[in-house]
C-alpha positions as YAML, in Angstrom:
chain: A
units: angstrom
residues:
- id: 1
  name: MET
  ca: [7.90, -44.08, -11.99]
- id: 2
  name: ALA
  ca: [9.61, -40.74, -11.15]
- id: 3
  name: THR
  ca: [8.24, -38.58, -8.78]
- id: 4
  name: PRO
  ca: [6.84, -35.04, -9.42]
- id: 5
  name: THR
  ca: [8.85, -32.43, -8.63]
- id: 6
  name: LYS
  ca: [7.65, -28.96, -7.35]
- id: 7
  name: PRO
  ca: [8.96, -26.05, -9.64]
- id: 8
  name: THR
  ca: [11.63, -24.26, -7.56]
- id: 9
  name: SER
  ca: [11.61, -20.90, -6.96]
- id: 10
  name: ASN
  ca: [14.97, -18.28, -5.83]
- id: 11
  name: LEU
  ca: [14.85, -15.59, -3.73]
- id: 12
  name: ILE
  ca: [16.81, -12.49, -4.99]
- id: 13
  name: ARG
  ca: [17.74, -9.43, -3.32]
- id: 14
  name: PHE
  ca: [16.95, -5.99, -4.02]
- id: 15
  name: PRO
  ca: [19.88, -5.00, -5.66]
- id: 16
  name: VAL
  ca: [19.16, -8.17, -8.24]
- id: 17
  name: VAL
  ca: [15.46, -6.24, -8.51]
- id: 18
  name: ARG
  ca: [16.44, -3.50, -9.38]
- id: 19
  name: GLU
  ca: [18.94, -4.71, -11.84]
- id: 20
  name: LYS
  ca: [16.04, -6.95, -13.56]
- id: 21
  name: THR
  ca: [13.58, -4.53, -13.61]
- id: 22
  name: GLY
  ca: [15.48, -1.35, -14.59]
- id: 23
  name: MET
  ca: [13.45, 0.39, -11.80]
- id: 24
  name: SER
  ca: [14.73, 2.80, -9.00]
- id: 25
  name: THR
  ca: [14.12, 2.11, -5.45]
- id: 26
  name: THR
  ca: [11.57, 4.38, -5.14]
- id: 27
  name: GLY
  ca: [9.49, 2.79, -7.94]
- id: 28
  name: VAL
  ca: [9.75, -0.01, -6.81]
- id: 29
  name: TYR
  ca: [8.26, 0.54, -3.32]
- id: 30
  name: ARG
  ca: [5.78, 2.56, -5.05]
- id: 31
  name: GLY
  ca: [4.35, -0.13, -7.29]
- id: 32
  name: MET
  ca: [4.03, -2.38, -4.13]
- id: 33
  name: GLU
  ca: [2.12, 0.25, -2.39]
- id: 34
  name: ARG
  ca: [-0.22, 0.32, -5.33]
- id: 35
  name: GLY
  ca: [-0.22, -3.41, -5.44]
- id: 36
  name: ASP
  ca: [0.85, -4.13, -9.01]
- id: 37
  name: PHE
  ca: [4.76, -5.05, -8.27]
- id: 38
  name: PRO
  ca: [5.68, -8.38, -6.24]
- id: 39
  name: LYS
  ca: [6.11, -7.62, -2.64]
- id: 40
  name: PRO
  ca: [9.09, -9.68, -0.76]
- id: 41
  name: VAL
  ca: [9.21, -12.22, 1.68]
- id: 42
  name: ARG
  ca: [10.99, -12.15, 4.63]
- id: 43
  name: ILE
  ca: [13.94, -13.79, 4.99]
- id: 44
  name: GLY
  ca: [15.23, -12.71, 8.76]
- id: 45
  name: PRO
  ca: [14.43, -10.43, 10.97]
- id: 46
  name: ARG
  ca: [15.86, -7.57, 9.16]
- id: 47
  name: ALA
  ca: [16.02, -8.66, 5.84]
- id: 48
  name: VAL
  ca: [13.48, -9.58, 2.60]
- id: 49
  name: ALA
  ca: [14.11, -10.93, -1.02]
- id: 50
  name: TRP
  ca: [11.43, -11.32, -3.64]
- id: 51
  name: VAL
  ca: [10.58, -14.63, -5.56]
- id: 52
  name: GLU
  ca: [12.30, -14.51, -8.82]
- id: 53
  name: SER
  ca: [9.56, -16.28, -10.69]
- id: 54
  name: GLU
  ca: [7.02, -13.39, -9.69]
- id: 55
  name: ILE
  ca: [9.75, -10.93, -10.63]
- id: 56
  name: ASP
  ca: [10.02, -12.52, -13.99]
- id: 57
  name: GLU
  ca: [6.17, -12.97, -14.52]
- id: 58
  name: TRP
  ca: [5.93, -8.99, -13.74]
- id: 59
  name: ILE
  ca: [8.62, -8.66, -16.66]
- id: 60
  name: GLN
  ca: [6.81, -10.88, -18.55]
- id: 61
  name: GLN
  ca: [3.47, -8.71, -18.44]
- id: 62
  name: ARG
  ca: [4.88, -5.37, -18.79]
- id: 63
  name: ILE
  ca: [6.40, -6.59, -22.17]
- id: 64
  name: GLU
  ca: [2.99, -8.27, -23.30]
- id: 65
  name: ALA
  ca: [0.96, -4.54, -21.84]
- id: 66
  name: SER
  ca: [3.33, -2.80, -24.36]
- id: 67
  name: ARG
  ca: [3.44, -4.96, -27.24]
- id: 68
  name: GLN
  ca: [-0.64, -4.75, -27.19]
- id: 69
  name: GLU
  ca: [-0.62, -0.81, -26.59]
- id: 70
  name: GLY
  ca: [1.84, -0.67, -29.81]
- id: 71
  name: ALA
  ca: [-0.97, -2.85, -31.92]
- id: 72
  name: ALA
  ca: [-3.74, -0.77, -30.81]
...
């Protein structure tokens, strides 16, 4: 019997977050302040990264919201 595996999560750094979302630095940080953009995780004393699956989910939510607005 195979052992179930946990889904893996990749950590991505800020330049990749900006590239994937198309957002500016200010836009990302404002979204985090408002609570509508994923927050990073600390990976070192002076380094953070974002969970890629959370960024991908955020992108998918934006796409779905946009499609619903267009249908209304």
